[in-house]
VOBATI-627068 format. One record per residue: x, y, z of N, C-alpha, C in turn; residue number from 1; residue in one letter. Coordinates in Angstrom, 1 decimal. Last residue first. Layout:
residues N
{n_c1:X | n_c2:Y | n_c3:Z | ca_c1:X | ca_c2:Y | ca_c3:Z | c_c1:X | c_c2:Y | c_c3:Z | k:NUM | r:A} $
...
***
This chain:
residues 132
{n_c1:-5.9 | n_c2:7.4 | n_c3:-20.1 | ca_c1:-6.9 | ca_c2:6.6 | ca_c3:-20.9 | c_c1:-6.3 | c_c2:5.3 | c_c3:-22.3 | k:132 | r:G} $
{n_c1:-4.0 | n_c2:10.6 | n_c3:-19.8 | ca_c1:-4.3 | ca_c2:9.3 | ca_c3:-19.3 | c_c1:-5.3 | c_c2:8.7 | c_c3:-20.5 | k:131 | r:G} $
{n_c1:-3.1 | n_c2:12.7 | n_c3:-21.6 | ca_c1:-3.2 | ca_c2:12.2 | ca_c3:-21.0 | c_c1:-3.3 | c_c2:11.1 | c_c3:-20.9 | k:130 | r:G} $
{n_c1:-0.8 | n_c2:11.8 | n_c3:-24.6 | ca_c1:-1.4 | ca_c2:12.7 | ca_c3:-24.0 | c_c1:-1.8 | c_c2:12.3 | c_c3:-22.2 | k:129 | r:R} $
{n_c1:0.6 | n_c2:9.3 | n_c3:-25.2 | ca_c1:1.1 | ca_c2:10.2 | ca_c3:-25.9 | c_c1:0.7 | c_c2:11.9 | c_c3:-25.3 | k:128 | r:P} $
{n_c1:0.8 | n_c2:6.8 | n_c3:-22.7 | ca_c1:-0.2 | ca_c2:7.6 | ca_c3:-23.2 | c_c1:0.5 | c_c2:8.6 | c_c3:-23.4 | k:127 | r:H} $
{n_c1:3.0 | n_c2:3.7 | n_c3:-22.4 | ca_c1:2.8 | ca_c2:5.3 | ca_c3:-22.8 | c_c1:2.0 | c_c2:6.0 | c_c3:-23.3 | k:126 | r:R} $
{n_c1:2.7 | n_c2:1.7 | n_c3:-19.8 | ca_c1:2.0 | ca_c2:2.1 | ca_c3:-21.3 | c_c1:2.2 | c_c2:3.5 | c_c3:-21.0 | k:125 | r:K} $
{n_c1:5.7 | n_c2:-0.3 | n_c3:-18.6 | ca_c1:5.0 | ca_c2:0.8 | ca_c3:-18.7 | c_c1:4.1 | c_c2:1.2 | c_c3:-20.1 | k:124 | r:L} $
{n_c1:8.6 | n_c2:-1.6 | n_c3:-18.8 | ca_c1:7.3 | ca_c2:-1.5 | ca_c3:-19.6 | c_c1:6.1 | c_c2:-1.0 | c_c3:-19.7 | k:123 | r:D} $
{n_c1:11.2 | n_c2:0.6 | n_c3:-19.0 | ca_c1:10.2 | ca_c2:0.1 | ca_c3:-18.0 | c_c1:9.4 | c_c2:-0.3 | c_c3:-18.9 | k:122 | r:D} $
{n_c1:13.5 | n_c2:3.1 | n_c3:-19.1 | ca_c1:13.7 | ca_c2:1.6 | ca_c3:-19.3 | c_c1:12.5 | c_c2:0.5 | c_c3:-18.7 | k:121 | r:D} $
{n_c1:13.4 | n_c2:6.2 | n_c3:-19.7 | ca_c1:13.7 | ca_c2:5.8 | ca_c3:-18.7 | c_c1:12.3 | c_c2:4.0 | c_c3:-19.4 | k:120 | r:I} $
{n_c1:15.9 | n_c2:8.3 | n_c3:-21.0 | ca_c1:15.2 | ca_c2:7.5 | ca_c3:-21.2 | c_c1:14.6 | c_c2:6.2 | c_c3:-20.0 | k:119 | r:H} $
{n_c1:15.5 | n_c2:11.8 | n_c3:-22.1 | ca_c1:15.6 | ca_c2:11.0 | ca_c3:-21.3 | c_c1:15.0 | c_c2:9.9 | c_c3:-21.6 | k:118 | r:L} $
{n_c1:15.7 | n_c2:13.1 | n_c3:-24.3 | ca_c1:17.7 | ca_c2:12.4 | ca_c3:-23.8 | c_c1:17.0 | c_c2:12.3 | c_c3:-22.7 | k:117 | r:W} $
{n_c1:13.9 | n_c2:14.1 | n_c3:-25.0 | ca_c1:15.0 | ca_c2:13.2 | ca_c3:-26.2 | c_c1:15.8 | c_c2:12.0 | c_c3:-25.5 | k:116 | r:P} $
{n_c1:11.2 | n_c2:14.6 | n_c3:-23.3 | ca_c1:12.4 | ca_c2:14.6 | ca_c3:-23.7 | c_c1:13.3 | c_c2:14.0 | c_c3:-24.2 | k:115 | r:L} $
{n_c1:7.5 | n_c2:13.7 | n_c3:-24.1 | ca_c1:8.8 | ca_c2:13.6 | ca_c3:-23.5 | c_c1:10.1 | c_c2:14.1 | c_c3:-24.1 | k:114 | r:A} $
{n_c1:5.7 | n_c2:14.5 | n_c3:-25.3 | ca_c1:6.5 | ca_c2:15.7 | ca_c3:-24.6 | c_c1:7.6 | c_c2:15.0 | c_c3:-24.0 | k:113 | r:E} $
{n_c1:4.0 | n_c2:12.0 | n_c3:-25.5 | ca_c1:4.3 | ca_c2:13.0 | ca_c3:-26.4 | c_c1:5.8 | c_c2:14.4 | c_c3:-25.9 | k:112 | r:A} $
{n_c1:3.7 | n_c2:11.3 | n_c3:-23.1 | ca_c1:4.6 | ca_c2:10.8 | ca_c3:-23.3 | c_c1:5.4 | c_c2:11.5 | c_c3:-24.9 | k:111 | r:H} $
{n_c1:1.2 | n_c2:12.0 | n_c3:-21.2 | ca_c1:2.0 | ca_c2:12.9 | ca_c3:-22.0 | c_c1:3.3 | c_c2:12.9 | c_c3:-22.5 | k:110 | r:F} $
{n_c1:2.1 | n_c2:9.7 | n_c3:-18.4 | ca_c1:1.3 | ca_c2:10.3 | ca_c3:-19.1 | c_c1:2.2 | c_c2:11.6 | c_c3:-19.6 | k:109 | r:F} $
{n_c1:3.0 | n_c2:6.5 | n_c3:-18.1 | ca_c1:3.1 | ca_c2:7.5 | ca_c3:-19.0 | c_c1:2.3 | c_c2:8.6 | c_c3:-19.5 | k:108 | r:H} $
{n_c1:2.0 | n_c2:4.3 | n_c3:-15.5 | ca_c1:2.2 | ca_c2:4.8 | ca_c3:-16.7 | c_c1:3.5 | c_c2:5.6 | c_c3:-17.1 | k:107 | r:A} $
{n_c1:2.1 | n_c2:3.7 | n_c3:-12.9 | ca_c1:1.9 | ca_c2:2.6 | ca_c3:-13.7 | c_c1:1.6 | c_c2:3.2 | c_c3:-15.1 | k:106 | r:K} $
{n_c1:4.8 | n_c2:3.5 | n_c3:-10.0 | ca_c1:4.3 | ca_c2:3.8 | ca_c3:-11.0 | c_c1:3.8 | c_c2:3.1 | c_c3:-12.0 | k:105 | r:P} $
{n_c1:4.4 | n_c2:3.7 | n_c3:-6.3 | ca_c1:4.6 | ca_c2:2.8 | ca_c3:-7.9 | c_c1:3.6 | c_c2:3.0 | c_c3:-8.9 | k:104 | r:V} $
{n_c1:6.0 | n_c2:3.9 | n_c3:-3.9 | ca_c1:5.1 | ca_c2:4.8 | ca_c3:-4.6 | c_c1:5.3 | c_c2:3.8 | c_c3:-6.1 | k:103 | r:Y} $
{n_c1:7.3 | n_c2:3.8 | n_c3:-1.3 | ca_c1:6.2 | ca_c2:2.9 | ca_c3:-1.9 | c_c1:5.0 | c_c2:3.0 | c_c3:-3.0 | k:102 | r:T} $
{n_c1:9.2 | n_c2:5.5 | n_c3:-1.8 | ca_c1:9.2 | ca_c2:4.1 | ca_c3:-1.9 | c_c1:8.3 | c_c2:3.5 | c_c3:-1.9 | k:101 | r:A} $
{n_c1:7.9 | n_c2:7.5 | n_c3:0.0 | ca_c1:8.0 | ca_c2:7.8 | ca_c3:-1.4 | c_c1:8.5 | c_c2:6.6 | c_c3:-1.5 | k:100 | r:P} $
{n_c1:6.3 | n_c2:8.3 | n_c3:3.1 | ca_c1:7.9 | ca_c2:7.2 | ca_c3:2.2 | c_c1:7.1 | c_c2:7.1 | c_c3:0.8 | k:99 | r:D} $
{n_c1:5.7 | n_c2:11.1 | n_c3:2.7 | ca_c1:6.3 | ca_c2:10.9 | ca_c3:4.1 | c_c1:7.1 | c_c2:9.5 | c_c3:3.2 | k:98 | r:D} $
{n_c1:5.1 | n_c2:12.6 | n_c3:-1.0 | ca_c1:5.4 | ca_c2:11.8 | ca_c3:0.7 | c_c1:6.1 | c_c2:11.1 | c_c3:1.6 | k:97 | r:L} $
{n_c1:7.3 | n_c2:13.8 | n_c3:-2.8 | ca_c1:6.7 | ca_c2:13.9 | ca_c3:-1.7 | c_c1:5.9 | c_c2:13.4 | c_c3:-0.5 | k:96 | r:S} $
{n_c1:7.3 | n_c2:12.3 | n_c3:-5.0 | ca_c1:8.1 | ca_c2:12.6 | ca_c3:-4.2 | c_c1:7.9 | c_c2:13.2 | c_c3:-2.2 | k:95 | r:A} $
{n_c1:4.3 | n_c2:12.9 | n_c3:-6.0 | ca_c1:5.1 | ca_c2:11.0 | ca_c3:-5.2 | c_c1:6.3 | c_c2:11.5 | c_c3:-4.1 | k:94 | r:A} $
{n_c1:2.6 | n_c2:15.1 | n_c3:-5.3 | ca_c1:3.6 | ca_c2:14.3 | ca_c3:-6.4 | c_c1:3.9 | c_c2:13.8 | c_c3:-5.5 | k:93 | r:F} $
{n_c1:-1.2 | n_c2:14.6 | n_c3:-6.7 | ca_c1:0.4 | ca_c2:14.3 | ca_c3:-5.7 | c_c1:1.3 | c_c2:14.0 | c_c3:-6.1 | k:92 | r:G} $
{n_c1:-3.9 | n_c2:15.7 | n_c3:-8.2 | ca_c1:-3.0 | ca_c2:15.2 | ca_c3:-8.2 | c_c1:-1.2 | c_c2:15.5 | c_c3:-7.4 | k:91 | r:H} $
{n_c1:-7.4 | n_c2:15.2 | n_c3:-7.4 | ca_c1:-6.4 | ca_c2:16.3 | ca_c3:-7.0 | c_c1:-4.7 | c_c2:15.3 | c_c3:-7.2 | k:90 | r:I} $
{n_c1:-10.7 | n_c2:15.0 | n_c3:-8.8 | ca_c1:-9.5 | ca_c2:14.4 | ca_c3:-8.4 | c_c1:-8.5 | c_c2:15.8 | c_c3:-8.1 | k:89 | r:E} $
{n_c1:-13.0 | n_c2:16.0 | n_c3:-9.3 | ca_c1:-12.6 | ca_c2:15.4 | ca_c3:-8.7 | c_c1:-11.5 | c_c2:15.0 | c_c3:-8.3 | k:88 | r:D} $
{n_c1:-12.6 | n_c2:17.2 | n_c3:-12.2 | ca_c1:-12.7 | ca_c2:17.9 | ca_c3:-11.1 | c_c1:-13.0 | c_c2:17.3 | c_c3:-9.6 | k:87 | r:P} $
{n_c1:-10.4 | n_c2:17.7 | n_c3:-14.4 | ca_c1:-10.7 | ca_c2:16.2 | ca_c3:-13.5 | c_c1:-10.9 | c_c2:16.9 | c_c3:-12.3 | k:86 | r:L} $
{n_c1:-10.4 | n_c2:20.3 | n_c3:-15.5 | ca_c1:-10.9 | ca_c2:19.1 | ca_c3:-16.7 | c_c1:-11.1 | c_c2:17.8 | c_c3:-15.5 | k:85 | r:K} $
{n_c1:-9.6 | n_c2:21.9 | n_c3:-13.9 | ca_c1:-10.7 | ca_c2:21.8 | ca_c3:-14.2 | c_c1:-11.6 | c_c2:20.5 | c_c3:-14.9 | k:84 | r:Q} $
{n_c1:-6.7 | n_c2:20.3 | n_c3:-11.8 | ca_c1:-7.3 | ca_c2:20.9 | ca_c3:-13.2 | c_c1:-9.2 | c_c2:20.8 | c_c3:-13.3 | k:83 | r:T} $
{n_c1:-4.3 | n_c2:20.7 | n_c3:-9.6 | ca_c1:-5.5 | ca_c2:20.1 | ca_c3:-10.2 | c_c1:-6.0 | c_c2:20.7 | c_c3:-11.2 | k:82 | r:R} $
{n_c1:-1.5 | n_c2:19.6 | n_c3:-7.6 | ca_c1:-2.1 | ca_c2:20.1 | ca_c3:-8.9 | c_c1:-3.1 | c_c2:19.6 | c_c3:-9.2 | k:81 | r:Y} $
{n_c1:1.0 | n_c2:19.1 | n_c3:-4.9 | ca_c1:0.2 | ca_c2:19.2 | ca_c3:-5.8 | c_c1:-0.3 | c_c2:19.8 | c_c3:-6.9 | k:80 | r:A} $
{n_c1:3.5 | n_c2:20.6 | n_c3:-4.2 | ca_c1:3.1 | ca_c2:20.0 | ca_c3:-2.9 | c_c1:1.3 | c_c2:18.8 | c_c3:-4.1 | k:79 | r:L} $
{n_c1:6.5 | n_c2:22.1 | n_c3:-4.4 | ca_c1:5.6 | ca_c2:22.0 | ca_c3:-5.0 | c_c1:5.0 | c_c2:20.2 | c_c3:-4.6 | k:78 | r:Q} $
{n_c1:8.5 | n_c2:24.3 | n_c3:-1.7 | ca_c1:8.0 | ca_c2:22.6 | ca_c3:-2.7 | c_c1:6.4 | c_c2:22.7 | c_c3:-3.1 | k:77 | r:S} $
{n_c1:8.6 | n_c2:26.6 | n_c3:-0.7 | ca_c1:8.2 | ca_c2:26.4 | ca_c3:-2.4 | c_c1:8.1 | c_c2:24.8 | c_c3:-3.0 | k:76 | r:G} $
{n_c1:8.8 | n_c2:27.3 | n_c3:2.2 | ca_c1:10.2 | ca_c2:26.6 | ca_c3:1.1 | c_c1:9.4 | c_c2:26.5 | c_c3:-0.2 | k:75 | r:C} $
{n_c1:6.7 | n_c2:28.8 | n_c3:2.2 | ca_c1:8.1 | ca_c2:29.0 | ca_c3:3.1 | c_c1:8.4 | c_c2:28.7 | c_c3:2.3 | k:74 | r:G} $
{n_c1:4.6 | n_c2:27.7 | n_c3:1.3 | ca_c1:4.8 | ca_c2:29.1 | ca_c3:0.6 | c_c1:5.6 | c_c2:29.5 | c_c3:1.5 | k:73 | r:P} $
{n_c1:4.0 | n_c2:24.6 | n_c3:-1.0 | ca_c1:4.3 | ca_c2:25.4 | ca_c3:0.0 | c_c1:5.2 | c_c2:27.0 | c_c3:-0.1 | k:72 | r:C} $
{n_c1:1.8 | n_c2:25.1 | n_c3:-3.3 | ca_c1:2.8 | ca_c2:24.7 | ca_c3:-2.9 | c_c1:3.0 | c_c2:25.1 | c_c3:-1.7 | k:71 | r:F} $
{n_c1:-0.6 | n_c2:23.5 | n_c3:-6.7 | ca_c1:-0.3 | ca_c2:23.8 | ca_c3:-4.9 | c_c1:1.3 | c_c2:23.8 | c_c3:-4.1 | k:70 | r:Y} $
{n_c1:-1.4 | n_c2:25.3 | n_c3:-8.9 | ca_c1:-0.5 | ca_c2:24.4 | ca_c3:-8.6 | c_c1:-0.5 | c_c2:24.7 | c_c3:-7.2 | k:69 | r:R} $
{n_c1:-4.3 | n_c2:24.8 | n_c3:-11.1 | ca_c1:-3.7 | ca_c2:25.3 | ca_c3:-10.7 | c_c1:-3.1 | c_c2:24.1 | c_c3:-9.5 | k:68 | r:E} $
{n_c1:-6.1 | n_c2:24.9 | n_c3:-14.3 | ca_c1:-5.6 | ca_c2:24.3 | ca_c3:-13.6 | c_c1:-4.8 | c_c2:25.4 | c_c3:-12.6 | k:67 | r:A} $
{n_c1:-7.3 | n_c2:26.8 | n_c3:-16.6 | ca_c1:-7.3 | ca_c2:25.3 | ca_c3:-16.5 | c_c1:-7.8 | c_c2:24.8 | c_c3:-14.7 | k:66 | r:L} $
{n_c1:-5.6 | n_c2:27.9 | n_c3:-17.6 | ca_c1:-6.7 | ca_c2:28.7 | ca_c3:-17.2 | c_c1:-8.0 | c_c2:28.2 | c_c3:-16.4 | k:65 | r:P} $
{n_c1:-2.2 | n_c2:27.9 | n_c3:-15.8 | ca_c1:-3.0 | ca_c2:27.7 | ca_c3:-17.0 | c_c1:-4.8 | c_c2:27.9 | c_c3:-16.7 | k:64 | r:S} $
{n_c1:-1.1 | n_c2:28.3 | n_c3:-13.1 | ca_c1:-0.6 | ca_c2:27.7 | ca_c3:-14.4 | c_c1:-1.3 | c_c2:27.7 | c_c3:-15.4 | k:63 | r:S} $
{n_c1:-1.9 | n_c2:29.6 | n_c3:-10.2 | ca_c1:-2.7 | ca_c2:29.3 | ca_c3:-11.4 | c_c1:-1.8 | c_c2:29.7 | c_c3:-12.6 | k:62 | r:Q} $
{n_c1:-0.6 | n_c2:28.4 | n_c3:-7.2 | ca_c1:-0.7 | ca_c2:29.4 | ca_c3:-8.3 | c_c1:-1.2 | c_c2:28.7 | c_c3:-9.8 | k:61 | r:F} $
{n_c1:-1.5 | n_c2:28.9 | n_c3:-3.3 | ca_c1:-1.5 | ca_c2:28.7 | ca_c3:-5.0 | c_c1:-1.2 | c_c2:29.2 | c_c3:-6.1 | k:60 | r:R} $
{n_c1:-0.3 | n_c2:27.5 | n_c3:-0.5 | ca_c1:-0.2 | ca_c2:28.5 | ca_c3:-1.8 | c_c1:-0.5 | c_c2:27.8 | c_c3:-3.0 | k:59 | r:A} $
{n_c1:-1.5 | n_c2:25.7 | n_c3:1.8 | ca_c1:-0.3 | ca_c2:25.8 | ca_c3:1.0 | c_c1:-1.1 | c_c2:27.6 | c_c3:0.2 | k:58 | r:P} $
{n_c1:-1.5 | n_c2:25.9 | n_c3:5.6 | ca_c1:-2.4 | ca_c2:26.1 | ca_c3:3.9 | c_c1:-1.0 | c_c2:26.5 | c_c3:2.6 | k:57 | r:E} $
{n_c1:-2.1 | n_c2:22.7 | n_c3:7.4 | ca_c1:-1.4 | ca_c2:24.1 | ca_c3:7.1 | c_c1:-1.8 | c_c2:24.5 | c_c3:5.8 | k:56 | r:G} $
{n_c1:-3.1 | n_c2:20.2 | n_c3:5.9 | ca_c1:-2.7 | ca_c2:20.5 | ca_c3:7.6 | c_c1:-1.5 | c_c2:21.4 | c_c3:6.9 | k:55 | r:F} $
{n_c1:-5.5 | n_c2:18.8 | n_c3:3.6 | ca_c1:-3.9 | ca_c2:19.5 | ca_c3:4.4 | c_c1:-4.3 | c_c2:20.4 | c_c3:5.3 | k:54 | r:W} $
{n_c1:-6.3 | n_c2:15.6 | n_c3:2.6 | ca_c1:-6.5 | ca_c2:17.2 | ca_c3:4.0 | c_c1:-5.7 | c_c2:17.8 | c_c3:3.6 | k:53 | r:R} $
{n_c1:-8.7 | n_c2:13.8 | n_c3:0.6 | ca_c1:-7.4 | ca_c2:14.9 | ca_c3:0.8 | c_c1:-8.0 | c_c2:15.7 | c_c3:1.7 | k:52 | r:W} $
{n_c1:-10.9 | n_c2:12.7 | n_c3:0.0 | ca_c1:-10.3 | ca_c2:11.7 | ca_c3:0.4 | c_c1:-8.9 | c_c2:12.8 | c_c3:1.3 | k:51 | r:A} $
{n_c1:-11.7 | n_c2:14.3 | n_c3:-2.5 | ca_c1:-12.8 | ca_c2:13.7 | ca_c3:-1.1 | c_c1:-12.1 | c_c2:14.0 | c_c3:0.0 | k:50 | r:S} $
{n_c1:-10.1 | n_c2:14.1 | n_c3:-4.8 | ca_c1:-10.2 | ca_c2:15.6 | ca_c3:-3.7 | c_c1:-11.1 | c_c2:15.0 | c_c3:-2.3 | k:49 | r:V} $
{n_c1:-9.5 | n_c2:10.5 | n_c3:-4.7 | ca_c1:-10.0 | ca_c2:11.5 | ca_c3:-5.2 | c_c1:-10.3 | c_c2:12.9 | c_c3:-4.6 | k:48 | r:R} $
{n_c1:-5.9 | n_c2:11.4 | n_c3:-6.3 | ca_c1:-6.8 | ca_c2:10.6 | ca_c3:-5.7 | c_c1:-8.1 | c_c2:11.2 | c_c3:-5.5 | k:47 | r:V} $
{n_c1:-3.1 | n_c2:10.6 | n_c3:-8.8 | ca_c1:-4.3 | ca_c2:10.7 | ca_c3:-8.5 | c_c1:-5.8 | c_c2:10.4 | c_c3:-7.1 | k:46 | r:G} $
{n_c1:0.4 | n_c2:11.0 | n_c3:-8.5 | ca_c1:-0.7 | ca_c2:9.8 | ca_c3:-8.3 | c_c1:-2.0 | c_c2:10.7 | c_c3:-8.3 | k:45 | r:F} $
{n_c1:3.5 | n_c2:11.0 | n_c3:-10.2 | ca_c1:2.1 | ca_c2:11.5 | ca_c3:-9.9 | c_c1:1.5 | c_c2:10.9 | c_c3:-9.0 | k:44 | r:Y} $
{n_c1:7.0 | n_c2:12.6 | n_c3:-11.1 | ca_c1:5.6 | ca_c2:11.5 | ca_c3:-10.7 | c_c1:4.8 | c_c2:11.8 | c_c3:-9.8 | k:43 | r:A} $
{n_c1:8.0 | n_c2:14.1 | n_c3:-13.6 | ca_c1:7.7 | ca_c2:14.2 | ca_c3:-11.8 | c_c1:6.8 | c_c2:12.7 | c_c3:-12.1 | k:42 | r:T} $
{n_c1:11.0 | n_c2:15.0 | n_c3:-15.5 | ca_c1:9.7 | ca_c2:14.2 | ca_c3:-15.2 | c_c1:9.3 | c_c2:14.3 | c_c3:-14.2 | k:41 | r:V} $
{n_c1:12.8 | n_c2:17.0 | n_c3:-15.6 | ca_c1:12.8 | ca_c2:16.2 | ca_c3:-16.8 | c_c1:11.3 | c_c2:15.6 | c_c3:-16.7 | k:40 | r:P} $
{n_c1:11.9 | n_c2:19.8 | n_c3:-13.6 | ca_c1:12.9 | ca_c2:18.5 | ca_c3:-13.7 | c_c1:12.5 | c_c2:18.1 | c_c3:-15.0 | k:39 | r:A} $
{n_c1:11.0 | n_c2:22.5 | n_c3:-12.1 | ca_c1:12.6 | ca_c2:22.0 | ca_c3:-13.4 | c_c1:13.0 | c_c2:20.6 | c_c3:-13.0 | k:38 | r:S} $
{n_c1:8.4 | n_c2:22.0 | n_c3:-12.0 | ca_c1:9.3 | ca_c2:21.1 | ca_c3:-11.3 | c_c1:10.4 | c_c2:20.8 | c_c3:-11.5 | k:37 | r:C} $
{n_c1:7.6 | n_c2:23.7 | n_c3:-14.0 | ca_c1:7.0 | ca_c2:23.8 | ca_c3:-12.2 | c_c1:7.7 | c_c2:23.4 | c_c3:-11.7 | k:36 | r:A} $
{n_c1:8.4 | n_c2:22.3 | n_c3:-16.1 | ca_c1:8.7 | ca_c2:23.5 | ca_c3:-15.9 | c_c1:8.5 | c_c2:23.9 | c_c3:-14.2 | k:35 | r:R} $
{n_c1:6.9 | n_c2:19.9 | n_c3:-16.6 | ca_c1:8.8 | ca_c2:20.0 | ca_c3:-16.1 | c_c1:8.8 | c_c2:21.7 | c_c3:-15.4 | k:34 | r:R} $
{n_c1:4.8 | n_c2:20.6 | n_c3:-16.3 | ca_c1:5.4 | ca_c2:19.7 | ca_c3:-15.1 | c_c1:6.7 | c_c2:19.9 | c_c3:-14.9 | k:33 | r:C} $
{n_c1:5.0 | n_c2:22.1 | n_c3:-18.5 | ca_c1:4.0 | ca_c2:22.6 | ca_c3:-17.7 | c_c1:4.4 | c_c2:22.1 | c_c3:-16.4 | k:32 | r:S} $
{n_c1:5.7 | n_c2:19.8 | n_c3:-20.9 | ca_c1:6.0 | ca_c2:20.6 | ca_c3:-20.4 | c_c1:6.0 | c_c2:21.7 | c_c3:-19.3 | k:31 | r:E} $
{n_c1:4.3 | n_c2:16.5 | n_c3:-19.5 | ca_c1:4.1 | ca_c2:17.7 | ca_c3:-20.2 | c_c1:5.1 | c_c2:19.2 | c_c3:-19.9 | k:30 | r:C} $
{n_c1:4.6 | n_c2:13.7 | n_c3:-18.2 | ca_c1:6.1 | ca_c2:14.4 | ca_c3:-19.1 | c_c1:6.1 | c_c2:16.1 | c_c3:-19.3 | k:29 | r:H} $
{n_c1:4.9 | n_c2:11.8 | n_c3:-15.4 | ca_c1:3.9 | ca_c2:13.3 | ca_c3:-16.4 | c_c1:5.4 | c_c2:13.5 | c_c3:-17.3 | k:28 | r:C} $
{n_c1:3.9 | n_c2:8.8 | n_c3:-14.4 | ca_c1:5.0 | ca_c2:9.9 | ca_c3:-14.8 | c_c1:4.5 | c_c2:10.7 | c_c3:-15.5 | k:27 | r:Y} $
{n_c1:1.6 | n_c2:8.0 | n_c3:-11.6 | ca_c1:2.2 | ca_c2:7.6 | ca_c3:-13.0 | c_c1:2.8 | c_c2:8.8 | c_c3:-13.0 | k:26 | r:G} $
{n_c1:-1.6 | n_c2:6.3 | n_c3:-10.2 | ca_c1:-0.4 | ca_c2:6.7 | ca_c3:-10.2 | c_c1:0.7 | c_c2:6.7 | c_c3:-11.3 | k:25 | r:A} $
{n_c1:-5.2 | n_c2:6.6 | n_c3:-9.6 | ca_c1:-3.7 | ca_c2:6.2 | ca_c3:-10.2 | c_c1:-2.1 | c_c2:6.2 | c_c3:-10.1 | k:24 | r:W} $
{n_c1:-6.7 | n_c2:6.7 | n_c3:-7.2 | ca_c1:-7.1 | ca_c2:6.5 | ca_c3:-8.5 | c_c1:-5.7 | c_c2:6.2 | c_c3:-9.8 | k:23 | r:L} $
{n_c1:-7.0 | n_c2:6.0 | n_c3:-3.6 | ca_c1:-6.2 | ca_c2:6.0 | ca_c3:-4.4 | c_c1:-6.7 | c_c2:6.4 | c_c3:-6.3 | k:22 | r:L} $
{n_c1:-8.8 | n_c2:6.1 | n_c3:-1.6 | ca_c1:-9.5 | ca_c2:7.1 | ca_c3:-2.8 | c_c1:-8.5 | c_c2:6.9 | c_c3:-3.4 | k:21 | r:A} $
{n_c1:-7.7 | n_c2:4.1 | n_c3:0.1 | ca_c1:-8.6 | ca_c2:3.6 | ca_c3:-1.0 | c_c1:-9.1 | c_c2:4.6 | c_c3:-1.8 | k:20 | r:D} $
{n_c1:-6.0 | n_c2:5.7 | n_c3:1.5 | ca_c1:-5.5 | ca_c2:5.5 | ca_c3:0.2 | c_c1:-6.4 | c_c2:4.5 | c_c3:-0.5 | k:19 | r:P} $
{n_c1:-6.7 | n_c2:9.3 | n_c3:2.0 | ca_c1:-7.5 | ca_c2:8.1 | ca_c3:2.4 | c_c1:-6.9 | c_c2:7.2 | c_c3:1.0 | k:18 | r:D} $
{n_c1:-4.5 | n_c2:11.2 | n_c3:2.6 | ca_c1:-5.5 | ca_c2:11.0 | ca_c3:2.2 | c_c1:-5.9 | c_c2:9.5 | c_c3:2.3 | k:17 | r:F} $
{n_c1:-2.8 | n_c2:14.1 | n_c3:4.1 | ca_c1:-3.0 | ca_c2:13.3 | ca_c3:4.6 | c_c1:-4.4 | c_c2:12.5 | c_c3:3.3 | k:16 | r:K} $
{n_c1:0.2 | n_c2:17.1 | n_c3:4.2 | ca_c1:-0.9 | ca_c2:16.6 | ca_c3:3.5 | c_c1:-1.4 | c_c2:14.9 | c_c3:3.6 | k:15 | r:Y} $
{n_c1:1.6 | n_c2:19.9 | n_c3:5.5 | ca_c1:1.5 | ca_c2:18.2 | ca_c3:5.1 | c_c1:-0.2 | c_c2:18.3 | c_c3:4.7 | k:14 | r:R} $
{n_c1:3.6 | n_c2:22.3 | n_c3:5.6 | ca_c1:2.4 | ca_c2:22.1 | ca_c3:5.1 | c_c1:2.4 | c_c2:20.1 | c_c3:4.7 | k:13 | r:V} $
{n_c1:6.2 | n_c2:22.4 | n_c3:7.1 | ca_c1:4.8 | ca_c2:23.7 | ca_c3:6.9 | c_c1:3.3 | c_c2:23.3 | c_c3:7.1 | k:12 | r:A} $
{n_c1:8.5 | n_c2:21.0 | n_c3:6.7 | ca_c1:7.5 | ca_c2:20.4 | ca_c3:7.2 | c_c1:5.9 | c_c2:22.2 | c_c3:7.7 | k:11 | r:G} $
{n_c1:10.4 | n_c2:21.7 | n_c3:4.5 | ca_c1:10.0 | ca_c2:22.9 | ca_c3:5.7 | c_c1:9.1 | c_c2:22.4 | c_c3:6.6 | k:10 | r:C} $
{n_c1:9.6 | n_c2:20.1 | n_c3:2.4 | ca_c1:10.6 | ca_c2:20.0 | ca_c3:2.7 | c_c1:10.7 | c_c2:20.6 | c_c3:3.9 | k:9 | r:L} $
{n_c1:6.2 | n_c2:18.9 | n_c3:2.6 | ca_c1:7.4 | ca_c2:19.8 | ca_c3:2.3 | c_c1:8.3 | c_c2:19.8 | c_c3:2.8 | k:8 | r:C} $
{n_c1:4.4 | n_c2:16.0 | n_c3:2.8 | ca_c1:4.8 | ca_c2:17.0 | ca_c3:3.5 | c_c1:6.1 | c_c2:17.8 | c_c3:2.9 | k:7 | r:R} $
{n_c1:2.2 | n_c2:13.4 | n_c3:3.6 | ca_c1:3.2 | ca_c2:13.5 | ca_c3:2.7 | c_c1:3.4 | c_c2:14.7 | c_c3:2.8 | k:6 | r:G} $
{n_c1:0.8 | n_c2:9.7 | n_c3:3.4 | ca_c1:1.0 | ca_c2:11.1 | ca_c3:4.2 | c_c1:2.7 | c_c2:11.9 | c_c3:3.4 | k:5 | r:S} $
{n_c1:0.2 | n_c2:7.1 | n_c3:3.1 | ca_c1:-0.7 | ca_c2:8.4 | ca_c3:2.2 | c_c1:-0.7 | c_c2:9.5 | c_c3:3.6 | k:4 | r:A} $
{n_c1:1.9 | n_c2:4.9 | n_c3:0.9 | ca_c1:2.0 | ca_c2:5.9 | ca_c3:1.9 | c_c1:1.3 | c_c2:7.0 | c_c3:1.6 | k:3 | r:S} $
{n_c1:0.2 | n_c2:2.2 | n_c3:-1.0 | ca_c1:1.6 | ca_c2:3.7 | ca_c3:-0.8 | c_c1:0.8 | c_c2:4.1 | c_c3:0.0 | k:2 | r:M} $
{n_c1:1.0 | n_c2:-1.1 | n_c3:-0.1 | ca_c1:0.0 | ca_c2:0.0 | ca_c3:-0.5 | c_c1:1.0 | c_c2:1.1 | c_c3:-0.3 | k:1 | r:M} $
***
């Protein structure tokens, strides 16, 4: 079972979720996520928003007309993402989990935007765009 809690680098913002509310887990290769995280790829998991609880108040950034990103206002750690396209979901960053070793990705999303020099050698499904 995946760890069901996480936090920012400084510990000021934490979250918990019901692990039974986990919807999916995977890598995101889109440009928006790369720029937000300053990383070539990021690992996310989707949870029903009704099962997610914040402890401490995250800051929010409207990264597109339909999406916002949550981060710690103190240390700047990226913590979550929401899009109006999936209003019942919140997407957490796997690296922010209290025990990220329990995270197991199941697919690659937005693989059409993957950087050509990044090679992840696995047999996971590669979706050119979002899930599906």
